[in-house]
C-alpha positions as a Python dict, from the first residue, in 0.01 Angstrom:
ca = {
    (1, 'M'): (0, 0, 0),
    (2, 'I'): (267, -259, 82),
    (3, 'G'): (515, 18, 153),
    (4, 'R'): (275, 190, 392),
    (5, 'I'): (205, -134, 580),
    (6, 'T'): (576, -206, 614),
    (7, 'K'): (648, 142, 746),
    (8, 'R'): (379, 101, 1008),
    (9, 'G'): (553, -213, 1131),
    (10, 'F'): (285, -469, 1049),
    (11, 'C'): (541, -686, 870),
    (12, 'S'): (821, -649, 1121),
    (13, 'A'): (919, -953, 1325),
    (14, 'S'): (876, -944, 1702),
    (15, 'P'): (1202, -891, 1892),
    (16, 'P'): (1367, -1202, 2039),
    (17, 'R'): (1279, -1272, 2401),
    (18, 'P'): (1563, -1233, 2652),
    (19, 'W'): (1714, -1493, 2887),
    (20, 'L'): (1820, -1444, 3250),
    (21, 'F'): (2101, -1667, 3382),
    (22, 'V'): (2163, -1671, 3757),
    (23, 'G'): (2456, -1850, 3921),
    (24, 'L'): (2427, -1928, 4292),
    (25, 'G'): (2722, -1891, 4528),
    (26, 'N'): (2881, -1696, 4812),
    (27, 'P'): (3074, -1371, 4759),
    (28, 'G'): (3426, -1327, 4895),
    (29, 'D'): (3772, -1468, 4825),
    (30, 'K'): (3748, -1743, 5086),
    (31, 'F'): (3464, -1906, 4892),
    (32, 'N'): (3634, -1894, 4551),
    (33, 'G'): (3693, -2240, 4410),
    (34, 'T'): (3466, -2422, 4657),
    (35, 'R'): (3206, -2679, 4562),
    (36, 'H'): (2921, -2457, 4679),
    (37, 'N'): (3030, -2180, 4441),
    (38, 'L'): (2995, -2377, 4119),
    (39, 'G'): (2700, -2159, 4019),
    (40, 'F'): (2931, -1858, 4021),
    (41, 'Q'): (3196, -2054, 3831),
    (42, 'M'): (2941, -2152, 3566),
    (43, 'I'): (2848, -1786, 3517),
    (44, 'D'): (3219, -1702, 3483),
    (45, 'A'): (3272, -1976, 3223),
    (46, 'F'): (2962, -1872, 3028),
    (47, 'S'): (3060, -1505, 3049),
    (48, 'K'): (3403, -1586, 2907),
    (49, 'A'): (3259, -1805, 2629),
    (50, 'I'): (3019, -1537, 2503),
    (51, 'G'): (3232, -1231, 2577),
    (52, 'I'): (2989, -1059, 2813),
    (53, 'P'): (3159, -924, 3129),
    (54, 'V'): (2982, -951, 3463),
    (55, 'N'): (3114, -641, 3638),
    (56, 'T'): (2831, -404, 3726),
    (57, 'A'): (2603, -392, 4032),
    (58, 'H'): (2230, -444, 3986),
    (59, 'C'): (1961, -582, 4221),
    (60, 'K'): (2220, -701, 4478),
    (61, 'A'): (2411, -892, 4211),
    (62, 'L'): (2717, -868, 3995),
    (63, 'F'): (2555, -826, 3656),
    (64, 'G'): (2625, -828, 3284),
    (65, 'Q'): (2417, -803, 2970),
    (66, 'G'): (2468, -845, 2599),
    (67, 'L'): (2355, -1036, 2292),
    (68, 'I'): (2405, -1389, 2162),
    (69, 'N'): (2318, -1395, 1791),
    (70, 'G'): (2082, -1104, 1849),
    (71, 'V'): (1913, -1256, 2155),
    (72, 'P'): (1940, -1044, 2475),
    (73, 'V'): (2096, -1224, 2772),
    (74, 'F'): (2139, -1115, 3133),
    (75, 'L'): (2398, -1277, 3362),
    (76, 'A'): (2387, -1244, 3741),
    (77, 'K'): (2584, -1356, 4047),
    (78, 'P'): (2380, -1264, 4358),
    (79, 'Q'): (2598, -1108, 4629),
    (80, 'T'): (2352, -1178, 4911),
    (81, 'Y'): (2521, -1502, 5020),
    (82, 'M'): (2377, -1835, 4915),
    (83, 'N'): (2088, -1865, 5159),
    (84, 'L'): (1943, -1530, 5048),
    (85, 'S'): (1992, -1572, 4672),
    (86, 'G'): (1626, -1503, 4605),
    (87, 'E'): (1661, -1147, 4737),
    (88, 'S'): (1854, -1077, 4418),
    (89, 'S'): (1711, -1319, 4161),
    (90, 'G'): (1348, -1239, 4245),
    (91, 'P'): (1383, -863, 4187),
    (92, 'L'): (1593, -924, 3874),
    (93, 'A'): (1324, -1141, 3717),
    (94, 'A'): (1059, -884, 3813),
    (95, 'Y'): (1263, -588, 3686),
    (96, 'Y'): (1300, -743, 3339),
    (97, 'K'): (948, -894, 3344),
    (98, 'M'): (1095, -1237, 3279),
    (99, 'P'): (864, -1536, 3239),
    (100, 'L'): (1020, -1804, 3455),
    (101, 'N'): (1067, -2041, 3161),
    (102, 'R'): (1328, -1788, 3039),
    (103, 'V'): (1519, -1795, 3369),
    (104, 'V'): (1804, -2045, 3417),
    (105, 'V'): (1956, -2101, 3763),
    (106, 'F'): (2298, -2270, 3800),
    (107, 'H'): (2376, -2456, 4123),
    (108, 'D'): (2587, -2731, 4278),
    (109, 'D'): (2416, -3065, 4336),
    (110, 'M'): (2518, -3348, 4571),
    (111, 'T'): (2278, -3596, 4407),
    (112, 'L'): (2473, -3598, 4080),
    (113, 'P'): (2815, -3758, 4031),
    (114, 'F'): (3109, -3521, 4027),
    (115, 'S'): (3131, -3303, 3711),
    (116, 'V'): (2806, -3441, 3565),
    (117, 'L'): (2561, -3172, 3445),
    (118, 'R'): (2186, -3189, 3408),
    (119, 'L'): (1939, -2946, 3251),
    (120, 'Q'): (1579, -2961, 3368),
    (121, 'P'): (1279, -2735, 3308),
    (122, 'R'): (1149, -2730, 3668),
    (123, 'G'): (1178, -2906, 4002),
    (124, 'G'): (1202, -2876, 4378),
    (125, 'H'): (1475, -2728, 4595),
    (126, 'L'): (1662, -3057, 4662),
    (127, 'C'): (1735, -2931, 5017),
    (128, 'H'): (1953, -2662, 4857),
    (129, 'N'): (1915, -2342, 5060),
    (130, 'G'): (1993, -2117, 4766),
    (131, 'L'): (1717, -2279, 4559),
    (132, 'K'): (1478, -2255, 4856),
    (133, 'S'): (1535, -1880, 4865),
    (134, 'V'): (1492, -1844, 4487),
    (135, 'I'): (1165, -2037, 4492),
    (136, 'H'): (1040, -1830, 4785),
    (137, 'H'): (1110, -1503, 4602),
    (138, 'F'): (948, -1643, 4287),
    (139, 'R'): (634, -1669, 4506),
    (140, 'G'): (659, -2045, 4526),
    (141, 'N'): (677, -2091, 4150),
    (142, 'R'): (920, -2371, 4055),
    (143, 'E'): (877, -2344, 3678),
    (144, 'F'): (1225, -2209, 3609),
    (145, 'I'): (1505, -2396, 3431),
    (146, 'R'): (1799, -2533, 3630),
    (147, 'L'): (2149, -2633, 3529),
    (148, 'R'): (2255, -2872, 3803),
    (149, 'I'): (2630, -2927, 3848),
    (150, 'G'): (2726, -3252, 4018),
    (151, 'I'): (2966, -3253, 4314),
    (152, 'G'): (2895, -3603, 4451),
    (153, 'R'): (2833, -3682, 4816),
    (154, 'P'): (3071, -3619, 5107),
    (155, 'P'): (3294, -3914, 5194),
    (156, 'G'): (3226, -4123, 5503),
    (157, 'Q'): (3092, -3922, 5795),
    (158, 'M'): (3217, -3586, 5668),
    (159, 'D'): (2992, -3290, 5756),
    (160, 'P'): (2808, -3188, 5437),
    (161, 'K'): (2862, -2819, 5518),
    (162, 'A'): (3238, -2871, 5542),
    (163, 'F'): (3228, -3067, 5215),
    (164, 'L'): (3046, -2785, 5036),
    (165, 'L'): (3295, -2524, 5149),
    (166, 'Q'): (3602, -2732, 5063),
    (167, 'K'): (3807, -2634, 4758),
    (168, 'F'): (3883, -2865, 4467),
    (169, 'N'): (4219, -3032, 4431),
    (170, 'T'): (4423, -2984, 4112),
    (171, 'V'): (4288, -3288, 3925),
    (172, 'A'): (3930, -3208, 4020),
    (173, 'R'): (3969, -2845, 3909),
    (174, 'E'): (4068, -2966, 3563),
    (175, 'R'): (3769, -3201, 3548),
    (176, 'I'): (3523, -2939, 3663),
    (177, 'G'): (3673, -2683, 3423),
    (178, 'A'): (3601, -2916, 3131),
    (179, 'A'): (3246, -2970, 3259),
    (180, 'L'): (3184, -2595, 3280),
    (181, 'E'): (3297, -2557, 2919),
    (182, 'E'): (3044, -2826, 2822),
    (183, 'G'): (2782, -2633, 3015),
    (184, 'A'): (2867, -2308, 2838),
    (185, 'S'): (2829, -2477, 2498),
    (186, 'A'): (2490, -2620, 2600),
    (187, 'L'): (2373, -2278, 2720),
    (188, 'K'): (2469, -2111, 2392),
    (189, 'L'): (2261, -2374, 2212),
    (190, 'L'): (1975, -2313, 2455),
    (191, 'V'): (1974, -1942, 2370),
    (192, 'S'): (1980, -2015, 1997),
    (193, 'T'): (1721, -2293, 1981),
    (194, 'G'): (1519, -2263, 2303),
    (195, 'F'): (1452, -2537, 2557),
    (196, 'S'): (1411, -2817, 2304),
    (197, 'A'): (1305, -3143, 2468),
    (198, 'S'): (1505, -3353, 2221),
    (199, 'S'): (1830, -3158, 2258),
    (200, 'V'): (1798, -3149, 2638),
    (201, 'V'): (1736, -3526, 2654),
    (202, 'C'): (2042, -3580, 2435),
    (203, 'F'): (2259, -3354, 2654),
    (204, 'N'): (2141, -3514, 2977),
    (205, 'K'): (2191, -3867, 2843),
    (206, 'E'): (2546, -3786, 2734),
    (207, 'Q'): (2619, -3630, 3073),
    (208, 'K'): (2459, -3918, 3265),
    (209, 'Y'): (2709, -4172, 3136),
    (210, 'K'): (3008, -3939, 3109),
    (211, 'H'): (3143, -4021, 3455),
    (212, 'L'): (3159, -4391, 3364),
    (213, 'R'): (3417, -4312, 3095),
    (214, 'L'): (3637, -4098, 3319),
    (215, 'P'): (3885, -4203, 3590),
    (216, 'T'): (3761, -4161, 3946),
    (217, 'T'): (3891, -3863, 4146),
    (218, 'Q'): (3899, -3806, 4519),
    (219, 'E'): (3601, -3576, 4471),
    (220, 'E'): (3380, -3871, 4374),
    (221, 'S'): (3275, -4029, 4699),
    (222, 'S'): (2958, -4207, 4590),
    (223, 'D'): (2860, -4421, 4294),
    (224, 'V'): (2492, -4361, 4363),
    (225, 'A'): (2318, -4075, 4187),
    (226, 'V'): (1962, -3960, 4132),
    (227, 'F'): (1871, -3863, 3775),
}
């Protein structure tokens, strides 16, 4: 009897639920290495850390898929340009029938100090046009996870658009590279353990005070941040 039940699958465990990771940015060489493309850079760092290449075309995105400890993961870099990111991420989530609490969007954030990361389970668009588009194509639903990547505020009277499209200097590139590695480690833990409130609080707390222990760079133009 036990053998027959097992063969019929009544004792088999349900397959692990997949994750969709979407990095926001602009395609093209002239945008590589700019502040506004940190979502793309986070996808690249995560892709490298888990050994899943992002090199195929799917739903207007550069796309990759694979497994982390048996859990399916999908990685995407929408090629629609930032302001139309939802034209790719919306169809991707629909294609894979993803509940939005299994979707993680990476994006740059002026309200966080430079190189500080923050994970949060939901939220608004923060005047970020890429997030506005994603929310629109998720039919107004904001219940998706975000990994916010701090870039600080523009110095003085600098045009925010010019600030976003400016590339990092050498010192700042090293700092942001280290931050992206921290993000990749946190994302691997997220896949393994889920969005645990305790682990996320611990990560965010560590990130919140990280910038106080590091020397200031020219990228850090404001000491004020919203957490």
